[in-house]
C-alpha positions in Angstrom: 73.3 100.9 102.5 76.2 103.0 101.0 76.8 101.6 97.5 79.3 102.3 94.8 78.2 102.6 91.2 81.1 101.1 89.3 83.5 98.1 89.6 87.2 97.8 90.1 90.0 96.0 88.1 90.0 92.5 89.2 93.8 92.3 89.5 96.7 94.6 90.4 100.3 93.3 90.1 102.5 94.6 92.9 106.1 94.1 93.7 105.8 91.2 96.2 102.4 89.8 95.3 99.3 90.1 93.1 96.2 91.6 94.5 93.4 89.6 92.8 89.7 89.1 93.1 88.9 85.8 94.6 87.5 83.0 92.4 85.7 79.9 93.5 88.8 77.7 92.6 90.7 79.7 95.2 88.7 78.2 98.1 91.3 75.4 98.9 94.3 77.8 98.9 92.3 80.3 101.1 91.5 77.5 103.5 95.2 76.7 103.9 96.1 80.3 104.4 93.4 80.9 107.0 94.2 77.6 108.8 97.9 78.5 109.1 97.0 82.0 110.2 94.3 81.3 112.9 96.3 82.0 116.0 97.6 85.1 114.5 94.1 86.3 113.5 91.9 85.2 116.4 92.7 88.2 118.7 91.6 90.8 116.2 89.3 89.2 113.5 85.8 88.2 114.7 85.4 85.9 111.7 88.2 83.8 112.9 85.9 82.4 115.7 83.9 80.6 112.8 87.0 78.7 111.8 87.6 76.0 110.7 84.9 75.9 108.2 84.1 73.4 105.3 85.4 73.8 101.7 81.7 74.0 100.6 81.1 76.9 103.1 84.1 78.7 101.8 83.0 78.3 98.2 79.6 79.8 99.4 81.5 82.7 101.0 83.4 83.5 97.7 80.0 83.3 95.9 78.6 85.8 98.3 81.8 88.1 97.8 80.9 87.8 94.0 77.4 89.1 94.6 78.8 91.9 96.8 81.2 92.8 94.1 78.5 93.0 91.5 76.4 95.1 93.8 79.2 97.4 94.6 79.0 96.9 98.4 82.2 95.0 99.0 85.3 94.3 96.9 87.2 91.3 98.3 90.8 90.5 97.1 93.3 87.9 97.9 97.0 88.6 98.2 98.6 85.9 96.0 102.1 84.7 95.5 101.7 82.4 92.4 98.8 80.2 93.6 99.4 80.7 97.4 97.1 83.0 99.3 99.3 85.1 101.7 96.6 87.5 102.9 93.4 89.3 102.0 92.2 92.9 101.7 89.0 94.5 100.7 87.0 97.7 100.2 83.6 97.9 102.0 80.9 100.4 101.4 79.7 100.2 105.0 80.4 103.7 106.5 79.0 107.1 105.7 77.8 107.9 102.2 80.7 108.6 100.0 83.0 106.6 102.0 84.7 103.2 101.8 86.5 101.3 104.5 89.6 99.2 104.0 90.3 95.9 105.7 93.2 93.6 105.6 95.0 90.6 107.0 98.4 88.9 106.3 99.6 85.4 106.8 102.0 85.4 109.8 104.9 84.1 107.5 104.6 87.4 105.5 104.1 90.0 108.2 106.5 92.9 108.7 107.2 93.0 105.0 104.9 95.8 104.0 102.1 93.6 102.5 99.2 95.2 104.2 100.5 98.7 103.5 101.0 97.9 99.9 97.5 96.5 99.5 95.9 99.3 101.4 97.8 101.8 99.2 96.6 100.2 96.0 93.0 99.9 97.3 92.9 103.4 98.3 94.0 104.5 94.8 91.5 102.2 93.2 88.7 103.3 95.6 89.1 106.8 94.6 88.7 105.8 91.0 85.0 105.0 91.8 82.5 107.7 91.1 81.1 109.3 94.2 83.9 108.2 96.6 84.9 111.2 98.8 86.9 109.6 101.5 88.4 106.2 102.6 88.7 105.1 106.1 90.7 102.3 108.0 89.3 101.2 111.4 91.2 99.0 113.9 90.9 98.2 117.6 92.9 100.7 119.7 95.0 97.8 121.0 96.0 96.6 117.5 99.0 98.8 117.1 100.6 96.9 114.2 97.4 97.4 112.2 97.4 101.0 113.0 100.9 101.5 111.4 99.4 101.0 108.0 97.2 104.1 107.7 99.8 106.2 109.5 102.4 105.3 106.8 100.0 106.1 104.0 99.2 109.6 105.2 95.7 108.9 106.7 94.7 111.2 109.6 93.5 109.7 112.9 90.2 111.4 113.2 88.8 109.8 116.4 87.8 106.8 118.4 84.5 105.1 118.6 83.1 102.6 121.1 82.0 99.4 119.6 81.1 95.9 120.9 84.3 93.8 121.3 83.9 90.9 119.0 87.3 89.2 119.2 89.4 88.2 122.2 92.1 90.8 121.8 89.8 93.8 121.3 89.2 96.5 123.8 85.9 97.7 122.4 87.4 101.1 121.2 88.1 101.5 117.5 90.7 104.0 116.1 89.4 105.7 112.9 91.7 106.9 110.2 90.6 108.8 107.1 91.8 110.4 104.0 90.0 112.4 101.4 90.4 112.4 97.6 92.2 115.7 97.5 94.7 114.8 100.3 95.3 111.5 98.6 96.0 113.1 95.1 98.4 115.6 96.8 100.5 113.3 98.8 100.1 109.6 97.7 102.4 107.7 95.5 101.5 104.8 93.2 102.0 101.4 94.8 105.5 100.3 94.2 106.0 97.6 91.7 102.5 97.9 90.2 101.9 97.2 86.6 101.3 100.8 85.5 100.2 103.6 87.8 97.3 102.5 89.9 96.5 106.2 90.6 95.7 106.7 87.0 93.1 104.0 86.9 89.6 105.2 86.1 86.6 102.9 86.3 83.8 105.5 85.8 
C-alpha cells in the first residue's frame, strides 16, 4: 500500500470553517451531521448505505482513522463551525506510488458555498508538504457534476475515466479522474483564503 512518511497539521483555520482532525469526542456531532445529510449523500457515497450506525461504532471508526493517520495511509478531517460538523474531507494514500487522493462531502445546508473547494485546496497544499508526494488526484463518478466542479476550479487536469463497480445508487460505474502535480500546484495555486498563515508554506518533512 502506498504510504506517506510524515504527518500533517491537525488543524487549519479557514475563512468559513476549521478543518480539523477528528477526535473521539466528535462522534456525536458527526452522527448528527451524517444523519442530517443522508439523503444528500446516498446517491454518491457508498458508506452512506451503512447508516445509521451506533455511537459506539462511530467512535470505533474515529479510532480507525487515528490508526490510519499514524500509519500515514489516510488523513481524515472534519469541517467544523464551532462544535458543529458541516462536512468532511481527507487525503488517502490509495492510488499510485507518490500519489494521494482527496475525498470530501458537505452537509446540504452548507453546499454551494465553496466549502468543498476550500477544503480540497487546503488539503492539496498540505499533501504536497509531505515527502515523496508527486501528484494529487480527485476521483468522482462521471454523473456527479457538482463534485467535479471542485478540481476544475482548483486547476486540476482531467486525465481520464475509469470503469469501476458502481457502489452507490447514483453512480454510473465510470469515474472521472483529475490530477495535479507538485510543479503545477506551485505555479498556479493560491493559499486557501482565510487560512491562518499560508498553508502553501507548511512543511512537515
